[in-house]
Rosetta silent file (secondary structure, phi, psi, omega in degrees, C-alpha in Angstrom):
SEQUENCE: QVQLVESGGGLVQAGGSLRLSCAASGRTFSSYAMGWFRQTPGKEREFVAGISDNGGWTHYADSVKGRFTISRDNAKNTMYLQMNSLKPEDTAVYYCAAGRGGISVQTTVYDYWGQGTQVTVSS
SCORE:     score description
SCORE:     0.000 S_00000001
   1 L     0.000  143.274  176.112  -10.337  -15.236    4.743 S_00000001
   2 L  -127.391  124.299  172.349   -9.531  -11.981    3.011 S_00000001
   3 L  -103.565  135.477 -176.236   -8.623  -11.616   -0.629 S_00000001
   4 E  -119.952  133.667 -179.372   -6.805   -8.522   -1.783 S_00000001
   5 E  -132.470  117.076  178.737   -6.468   -7.196   -5.335 S_00000001
   6 E   -91.485  152.998  174.082   -4.306   -4.174   -6.126 S_00000001
   7 E  -153.215  167.753  176.888   -4.775   -1.909   -9.167 S_00000001
   8 L   102.970   -1.861  178.463   -3.651    1.393  -10.401 S_00000001
   9 L   -75.534  172.841 -179.061   -0.028    0.850  -11.099 S_00000001
  10 E   163.686 -162.515 -179.873    1.660    1.899  -14.313 S_00000001
  11 E  -108.952  133.038  179.388    4.388    4.030  -15.934 S_00000001
  12 E  -144.155  151.609  176.937    4.699    7.691  -14.928 S_00000001
  13 E   -80.480  155.826  176.482    7.376   10.279  -15.351 S_00000001
  14 L   -55.092  135.957 -178.587    9.292   11.609  -12.380 S_00000001
  15 L    94.005   -7.460 -176.666    7.295   14.284  -10.549 S_00000001
  16 L   -85.394 -179.014 -179.714    4.057   12.681  -11.583 S_00000001
  17 L  -130.371  156.108  174.321    1.270   10.981   -9.494 S_00000001
  18 E  -143.675  153.340  168.350   -0.501    7.648   -9.315 S_00000001
  19 E  -122.178  119.837  176.003   -3.209    6.348   -7.083 S_00000001
  20 E   -89.776  144.629  172.832   -3.146    2.658   -6.073 S_00000001
  21 E  -120.785  150.455  174.674   -6.185    0.795   -4.910 S_00000001
  22 E  -130.510  103.619  177.858   -6.584   -2.321   -2.837 S_00000001
  23 E   -93.252  137.588 -175.199   -9.944   -4.003   -2.974 S_00000001
  24 E  -122.289  142.722  177.984  -10.694   -6.573   -0.361 S_00000001
  25 L   -91.767  168.755  174.291  -13.303   -9.306   -0.293 S_00000001
  26 L    92.766  163.079 -170.231  -15.148  -10.436    2.832 S_00000001
  27 L   -95.438   -2.622 -172.596  -17.247   -8.752    5.480 S_00000001
  28 L  -108.553   16.479 -175.576  -14.454   -8.132    7.987 S_00000001
  29 H   -47.582  -43.074 -175.989  -12.361   -5.590    6.092 S_00000001
  30 H   -70.544   -2.644  179.685  -12.901   -2.956    8.916 S_00000001
  31 H   -93.863   -2.845 -170.892  -11.396   -5.374   11.469 S_00000001
  32 L  -113.270  134.991  160.763   -7.971   -5.278    9.750 S_00000001
  33 E   -71.519  150.110 -178.402   -5.090   -2.840    9.851 S_00000001
  34 E  -123.485  155.070  176.092   -3.803   -2.421    6.357 S_00000001
  35 E  -149.289  153.273  174.363   -0.456   -1.726    4.831 S_00000001
  36 E  -109.142  134.581  173.406    1.350   -0.942    1.547 S_00000001
  37 E  -127.218  167.952  175.750    4.760   -2.520    0.956 S_00000001
  38 E  -146.989  152.885 -178.248    6.986   -2.440   -2.070 S_00000001
  39 E  -145.831  143.348  173.197    9.740   -4.654   -3.467 S_00000001
  40 L  -117.796  159.397 -170.878   12.403   -4.531   -6.184 S_00000001
  41 L   -60.568  130.382  174.724   14.303   -7.460   -7.658 S_00000001
  42 L    87.826   -1.612 -173.648   16.902   -8.762   -5.243 S_00000001
  43 L  -116.141  155.863  175.596   15.682   -6.663   -2.324 S_00000001
  44 L   -72.648  155.567  172.924   13.507   -7.484    0.721 S_00000001
  45 L   -65.498  131.814 -176.840    9.925   -6.252    0.719 S_00000001
  46 E  -118.005  147.324 -179.483    9.820   -2.847    2.470 S_00000001
  47 E   -76.579  138.781  175.216    7.150   -1.009    4.353 S_00000001
  48 E  -111.027  -53.325 -174.914    5.671    2.103    2.651 S_00000001
  49 E  -158.403  153.279  175.630    2.627    3.063    4.658 S_00000001
  50 E  -143.964  156.266 -175.986    0.072    1.661    7.089 S_00000001
  51 E  -141.456  140.449 -176.966   -3.370    2.551    8.355 S_00000001
  52 L   -67.439  171.951 -179.736   -5.387    1.350   11.410 S_00000001
  53 L   -55.949  -44.131 -176.074   -8.650   -0.597   11.136 S_00000001
  54 L   -98.769    8.255  177.594  -10.784    2.552   11.480 S_00000001
  55 L    77.123    2.329 -176.974   -8.410    4.834    9.534 S_00000001
  56 L   -70.081  -24.016 -174.410   -7.636    6.864   12.588 S_00000001
  57 L  -128.371  135.151  171.961   -3.910    6.171   12.612 S_00000001
  58 E  -133.792  163.366 -179.411   -1.378    6.164    9.791 S_00000001
  59 E  -150.542  141.830 -176.209    2.305    5.630    9.640 S_00000001
  60 E  -132.051  151.418  168.600    4.777    6.229    6.740 S_00000001
  61 L   -67.094  149.504  177.149    8.241    5.233    5.815 S_00000001
  62 L   -57.214  -33.735 -173.312   10.573    8.266    5.916 S_00000001
  63 L   -67.198  -20.363 -174.931   11.276    7.859    2.235 S_00000001
  64 L  -116.595   -7.633 -173.094    7.624    8.575    1.301 S_00000001
  65 L   -61.539  133.925  178.128    6.527   10.971    4.048 S_00000001
  66 L    91.335  -15.181  178.718    5.018   14.153    2.719 S_00000001
  67 L  -110.438  -40.302 -177.289    4.586   12.565   -0.817 S_00000001
  68 E  -105.918  149.315 -179.562    2.382    9.590   -0.282 S_00000001
  69 E  -134.676  126.346  177.642   -1.065    9.472    1.489 S_00000001
  70 E  -104.055  141.368  179.913   -2.723    6.256    2.644 S_00000001
  71 E  -151.506  168.475  174.269   -6.493    6.102    3.194 S_00000001
  72 E  -146.868  155.603  174.628   -9.353    3.651    3.341 S_00000001
  73 E  -124.576  100.164 -172.577  -13.022    3.462    2.741 S_00000001
  74 H   -69.156  -33.734  179.794  -14.456    0.668    4.962 S_00000001
  75 H   -64.004  -25.548  179.597  -17.894    1.029    3.300 S_00000001
  76 H  -103.393   -1.572 -179.497  -16.195    0.103   -0.088 S_00000001
  77 L    60.468   34.481 -174.985  -13.752   -2.439    1.307 S_00000001
  78 E  -136.663  138.926  174.510  -11.025   -0.492   -0.335 S_00000001
  79 E  -109.372  154.333  177.610   -7.659    1.006    0.626 S_00000001
  80 E  -130.106  162.825  171.248   -5.779    3.635   -1.390 S_00000001
  81 E  -142.309  104.873  176.217   -2.270    4.975   -1.733 S_00000001
  82 E   -87.864  120.911 -175.530   -2.056    8.412   -3.384 S_00000001
  83 E  -113.251  111.934  177.146    1.534    8.831   -4.594 S_00000001
  84 L  -109.515  163.319  172.439    2.674   12.335   -5.548 S_00000001
  85 L    53.492   46.739 -178.409    6.078   13.781   -6.594 S_00000001
  86 L   -66.069  146.706 -175.786    7.120   10.367   -7.684 S_00000001
  87 L  -123.094  153.774  177.796   10.808    9.558   -8.052 S_00000001
  88 H   -53.732  -34.938  178.557   12.657    6.867   -9.992 S_00000001
  89 H   -72.720   -1.915  167.548   13.549    5.185   -6.762 S_00000001
  90 H   -77.566  -12.754 -177.107    9.830    4.671   -6.150 S_00000001
  91 L   -66.052  130.300 -173.715    9.823    2.074   -8.899 S_00000001
  92 E   178.076  167.986  163.916    8.801   -1.297   -7.471 S_00000001
  93 E   -84.135  128.621 -178.353    6.042   -3.817   -7.242 S_00000001
  94 E  -108.482  132.307 -172.840    3.657   -2.525   -4.671 S_00000001
  95 E  -121.130  146.063  172.319    1.675   -4.986   -2.460 S_00000001
  96 E  -108.685  151.686 -175.854   -1.219   -4.309   -0.060 S_00000001
  97 E  -141.709  155.989  177.489   -1.564   -6.383    3.124 S_00000001
  98 E  -135.046  142.654 -179.374   -4.007   -6.922    5.845 S_00000001
  99 E  -156.962  156.891 -177.462   -3.517   -7.997    9.415 S_00000001
 100 L   -91.904    0.517 -173.569   -5.183   -8.029   12.871 S_00000001
 101 L   -88.342    4.420 -176.400   -1.984   -7.005   14.616 S_00000001
 102 L    87.618  172.427  178.821   -2.235   -3.220   14.149 S_00000001
 103 L   -61.775  132.739  179.548    0.015   -1.126   11.965 S_00000001
 104 L  -146.881  154.391  169.747    3.481   -2.634   11.615 S_00000001
 105 L   -91.742   -3.953  178.932    6.501   -2.287    9.412 S_00000001
 106 L   -86.768  125.351 -179.342    7.124   -5.979    9.671 S_00000001
 107 H   -60.500  -32.021 -175.489    5.805   -8.188    6.953 S_00000001
 108 H   -68.595  -12.687 -179.884    5.320  -11.058    9.306 S_00000001
 109 H   -78.959  -23.934 -169.179    2.515   -9.244   11.171 S_00000001
 110 L   -93.416  137.527 -174.402    0.222   -9.224    8.070 S_00000001
 111 L   -93.539  -36.055 -170.506   -1.934  -12.353    7.355 S_00000001
 112 E  -124.557  142.723 -175.973   -3.080  -11.606    3.864 S_00000001
 113 E  -132.596  145.258  175.413   -1.336  -10.247    0.694 S_00000001
 114 L   -87.416  179.898 -174.169   -2.402   -9.089   -2.704 S_00000001
 115 L   -89.961   -7.787  177.527   -0.574  -10.174   -5.889 S_00000001
 116 L    89.946  154.249  179.538    1.071   -6.729   -6.415 S_00000001
 117 E  -136.465  136.161 -173.713    0.984   -4.016   -9.027 S_00000001
 118 E   -87.255  132.131  176.867    3.935   -2.617  -10.807 S_00000001
 119 E  -119.162  119.243  176.803    4.840    1.090  -10.493 S_00000001
 120 E  -123.138  124.949 -177.183    7.537    2.405  -12.862 S_00000001
 121 E  -116.761  122.533  179.413    8.817    5.938  -12.662 S_00000001
 122 E   -94.693  146.125 -177.149   10.969    7.190  -15.438 S_00000001
 123 L   -82.344    0.000    0.000   13.592    9.902  -15.132 S_00000001
């Protein structure tokens, strides 16, 4: 079992930055690929970024490429999402997820999810 807890969300003006964290319980964090997803009311949860179990591979949605950076510290059982040049359309609840199936844009590949953290970008 892996429990995930996101933090770092909040209200920021357009052009600003936030860093999200995802803290994981358990001793097997380094065995899991991790991902960040986001969701707005009435829409499906969408892939934002993913990182392999050892951090060697990353993948980003086109909408965030060049602005967001995903990283992880396996010694601290924590994953991060550095978000720069934020836009109002980045407003969403952000979720972290863990799975053994490698990086994927599909939510079904991930086995564990956090409770989400709200990010609001004002124009």
